C-alpha positions as CSV (number, residue, x, y, z in Angstrom):
1,M,7.3,-16.4,16.8
2,N,8.3,-12.4,16.7
3,K,10.4,-10.7,14.3
4,E,13.3,-10.9,16.8
5,F,13.2,-14.8,17.1
6,Y,13.4,-14.8,13.0
7,I,16.4,-12.2,13.3
8,D,18.3,-14.6,15.6
9,A,17.4,-17.8,13.4
10,L,18.5,-16.1,10.2
11,H,21.8,-15.2,11.8
12,K,22.3,-19.1,12.6
13,T,21.9,-20.1,9.0
14,R,23.1,-18.6,5.7
15,D,20.9,-20.8,3.9
16,W,18.1,-18.1,3.8
17,K,16.3,-18.8,0.6
18,N,15.4,-22.6,1.9
19,Y,14.6,-20.7,5.4
20,L,12.1,-18.6,3.9
21,L,10.5,-21.3,1.9
22,A,10.1,-23.6,4.8
23,N,8.6,-20.8,7.2
24,S,6.5,-18.9,4.7
25,N,3.3,-20.3,6.0
26,L,2.2,-20.5,2.6
27,P,-0.2,-21.9,1.3
28,G,-2.2,-20.2,3.6
29,Q,-4.2,-17.1,4.5
30,R,-1.3,-15.3,5.8
31,G,2.2,-15.4,4.9
32,N,4.9,-14.9,7.5
33,L,5.0,-11.2,7.9
34,E,7.2,-11.6,10.9
35,L,9.7,-13.5,9.0
36,M,9.5,-10.7,6.0
37,Q,10.2,-8.1,8.5
38,A,13.3,-10.0,10.0
39,F,14.6,-11.1,6.6
40,V,14.3,-7.5,5.4
41,E,16.3,-6.2,8.3
42,V,19.2,-8.3,8.1
43,A,19.4,-8.9,4.4
44,G,20.9,-6.7,1.6
45,E,20.8,-5.8,-1.9
46,Q,22.6,-9.2,-2.8
47,D,19.7,-11.2,-1.4
48,F,16.5,-9.2,-2.5
49,I,17.5,-8.9,-6.1
50,P,17.6,-12.6,-7.0
51,L,14.3,-13.0,-5.5
52,L,12.4,-10.9,-7.7
53,D,13.4,-13.7,-10.4
54,Y,10.7,-15.4,-9.1
55,T,8.0,-14.3,-11.2
56,Q,4.3,-15.5,-11.5
57,D,5.3,-18.2,-13.8
58,K,7.9,-19.6,-11.0
59,A,6.1,-18.5,-8.0
60,P,2.2,-18.8,-8.4
61,V,-0.4,-17.3,-5.9
62,N,0.0,-18.6,-2.2
63,T,3.1,-21.0,-2.7
64,P,6.1,-20.6,-0.6
65,E,8.0,-19.3,-3.7
66,E,5.5,-16.4,-4.0
67,F,6.8,-15.5,-0.3
68,L,10.2,-15.0,-1.8
69,S,9.2,-12.7,-4.5
70,F,7.3,-10.8,-1.7
71,C,10.3,-10.6,0.6
72,G,12.5,-9.1,-2.4
73,T,9.8,-6.3,-3.1
74,V,9.6,-5.1,0.4
75,G,13.4,-5.3,0.5
76,L,13.5,-2.8,-2.3
77,G,11.9,0.1,0.5
78,K,15.3,-0.7,2.5
79,L,17.3,-0.2,-0.6
80,I,15.6,3.2,-1.5
81,S,16.1,4.1,2.2
82,E,19.7,3.5,1.9
83,G,19.5,6.3,-1.0
84,K,19.3,3.6,-4.3
85,T,16.4,5.6,-5.6
86,E,16.8,3.8,-8.9
87,Y,14.4,1.2,-7.2
88,Y,11.3,3.3,-7.4
89,R,11.3,2.4,-11.1
90,T,11.1,-1.4,-10.2
91,L,8.6,-0.9,-7.8
92,R,6.4,1.1,-10.2
93,E,6.7,-2.2,-12.4
94,L,5.7,-4.5,-9.7
95,A,2.6,-2.4,-8.5
96,S,1.0,-4.4,-11.6
97,D,2.2,-7.8,-10.6
98,P,-1.0,-9.7,-11.0
99,R,-0.4,-11.5,-7.7
100,W,-2.0,-9.5,-4.7
101,R,1.0,-10.2,-2.1
102,M,3.6,-8.5,-4.7
103,R,1.2,-5.6,-4.7
104,E,1.1,-5.5,-0.9
105,G,4.7,-5.6,-1.0
106,V,4.9,-2.4,-3.0
107,A,3.1,-0.9,-0.4
108,W,5.1,-2.1,2.5
109,S,8.3,-0.9,0.3
110,L,6.9,2.5,0.1
111,Q,6.2,2.7,3.5
112,I,9.8,2.0,4.7
113,A,11.1,4.5,2.1
114,G,8.6,7.0,3.6
115,R,9.7,6.5,7.0
116,K,13.1,7.5,5.9
117,D,12.1,10.7,3.5
118,F,8.7,11.0,3.1
119,F,8.5,14.2,0.8
120,Q,11.3,12.3,-1.2
121,L,8.8,9.6,-1.6
122,L,6.4,12.1,-2.8
123,K,8.7,13.5,-5.3
124,E,9.7,10.3,-6.7
125,T,6.1,8.6,-7.0
126,D,4.5,12.3,-8.4
127,S,4.0,10.7,-12.1
128,W,2.3,7.4,-10.2
129,I,-0.9,9.6,-9.8
130,S,-1.5,9.7,-13.6
131,G,-0.1,6.2,-13.9
132,T,-2.4,2.8,-14.3
133,L,-5.1,2.0,-11.8
134,L,-2.9,-0.5,-10.1
135,E,0.1,2.3,-10.0
136,K,-2.6,4.4,-8.3
137,R,-3.8,1.8,-5.9
138,A,-0.2,1.0,-5.0
139,L,0.5,4.7,-4.2
140,A,-2.5,5.1,-2.1
141,A,-2.3,2.2,-0.1
142,G,1.5,3.1,0.5
143,L,0.9,6.6,1.6
144,C,-1.9,5.7,3.8
145,E,-0.2,4.4,6.7
146,P,-0.8,6.5,10.1
147,D,2.7,6.4,11.3
148,L,3.4,8.3,8.0
149,L,1.2,11.0,8.6
150,K,1.8,12.5,11.7
151,D,3.1,15.7,10.5
152,D,0.1,17.9,9.0
153,L,1.6,18.8,5.9
154,A,2.8,14.9,5.4
155,A,-1.4,14.4,5.7
156,E,-2.6,17.4,3.6
157,K,-0.1,16.2,0.8
158,V,-1.6,12.9,1.0
159,I,-5.3,14.6,1.2
160,D,-4.7,16.2,-2.4
161,I,-3.2,13.0,-3.8
162,L,-6.2,10.9,-2.7
163,N,-8.5,13.5,-4.2
164,L,-6.4,13.2,-7.5
165,I,-6.8,9.5,-7.8
166,T,-10.4,9.5,-6.8
167,L,-11.5,12.3,-9.5
168,S,-9.6,10.3,-12.1
169,I,-12.3,7.6,-11.6
170,L,-14.5,9.9,-13.5
171,Y,-12.4,9.0,-17.2
172,V,-12.5,5.4,-16.5
173,D,-14.4,4.0,-19.1
174,N,-14.4,0.1,-18.6
175,R,-15.3,-0.1,-14.6
176,K,-15.5,-3.7,-14.9
177,T,-12.1,-4.8,-14.9
178,E,-10.2,-6.5,-12.1
179,E,-7.8,-3.6,-11.9
180,F,-10.5,-1.0,-11.4
181,K,-12.0,-2.9,-8.5
182,I,-9.0,-3.6,-6.8
183,L,-8.3,0.6,-6.9
184,R,-11.5,1.4,-5.7
185,K,-11.4,-1.2,-2.7
186,G,-8.0,0.6,-1.9
187,L,-9.7,4.3,-1.9
188,G,-12.6,2.3,0.3
189,Y,-10.2,2.7,3.5
190,C,-7.4,4.9,2.3
191,W,-9.6,8.5,2.9
192,S,-10.4,7.4,6.4
193,V,-6.7,7.1,7.4
194,A,-6.0,10.4,5.6
195,I,-8.9,12.3,7.3
196,V,-8.0,11.1,10.9
197,A,-4.6,12.3,10.3
198,N,-5.7,15.8,9.4
199,P,-9.4,16.5,9.8
200,Q,-8.9,20.1,9.1
201,K,-8.1,19.2,5.6
202,G,-9.5,16.2,4.9
203,K,-13.2,16.6,6.2
204,P,-14.0,19.5,3.6
205,V,-12.3,17.7,0.9
206,F,-14.0,14.7,1.4
207,E,-17.5,16.3,1.7
208,I,-16.9,18.0,-2.0
209,L,-16.9,14.6,-3.5
210,F,-20.7,13.8,-2.3
211,D,-21.9,16.7,-5.0
212,I,-20.2,14.5,-7.8
213,N,-22.9,12.2,-9.2
214,D,-21.1,9.0,-9.5
215,H,-21.9,5.8,-8.0
216,D,-18.2,4.5,-7.6
217,I,-17.1,7.5,-5.7
218,H,-20.2,7.4,-3.7
219,W,-19.2,3.7,-2.8
220,I,-15.9,4.9,-1.7
221,L,-17.3,7.6,0.5
222,K,-19.8,4.9,2.1
223,E,-17.1,2.7,2.7
224,N,-14.7,5.1,4.3
225,L,-17.7,6.2,6.6
226,K,-17.9,2.7,7.9
227,K,-14.8,2.9,9.3
228,N,-14.1,2.7,13.0
229,R,-11.3,5.1,12.9
230,L,-13.7,7.7,11.4
231,I,-16.5,7.2,13.6
232,K,-14.3,7.5,16.9
233,M,-12.9,10.7,15.4
234,D,-16.1,12.7,14.8
235,P,-19.3,10.4,15.3
236,E,-21.8,13.3,14.5
237,W,-19.8,14.3,11.4
238,A,-19.6,10.6,9.9
239,K,-23.5,10.3,10.9
240,S,-24.5,13.5,8.7
241,C,-22.5,12.4,5.8
242,Q,-23.7,8.7,5.6
243,K,-27.1,10.5,5.2
244,R,-25.8,12.1,2.1
245,I,-24.7,9.0,0.4
246,Q,-26.9,8.8,-2.6
247,F,-27.4,5.0,-3.0
């Protein structure tokens, strides 16, 4: 079913919570993203905020109840795009939620806010760059969306942010935590999105990272160089970079 189908279905019922529960596709590998998008489009603040009460104890991973909190989280992006920027604070808190769908919901929400005012998004999330590992991951994932980076300046700003976040790895003492692994995995694709958006800026900044003798940074470089978007952009450059990987 597409988003329009669910918009029509939601307009036909006011028992939205039970409809979301019944059609969440959870438990399962993929939640109903089309329903989530439809709900965010038709619902408002009075609908989103109560869903945030479905914390991990009430809504464990891969349950229909988790879908409720996921929808509420994405809905915050709509509220921010309507001028309610105070919800950036809520998103920052949710960025460290132990449930991966909630963390993805934060990224979705940031992207909705960014489509309305990208540079306001950068301003509001500037402090996340020096935040927790999961806050950094949420910011990187939220910013590295191709349709947000069509403007060269926007892509340039994001490349600078990715560089700062990547370099911050050097100061992480315990790299065996789940939080670190999540950040590293996110950076393993984010660079490729940003470089394709602005190769003139991205390629030289990316190449400097090869000179840093750090296993995890080189893992991040290697993972990005596997991405088809980079290979298609400049096959020779990608191949030459792959040869520089130190492990």
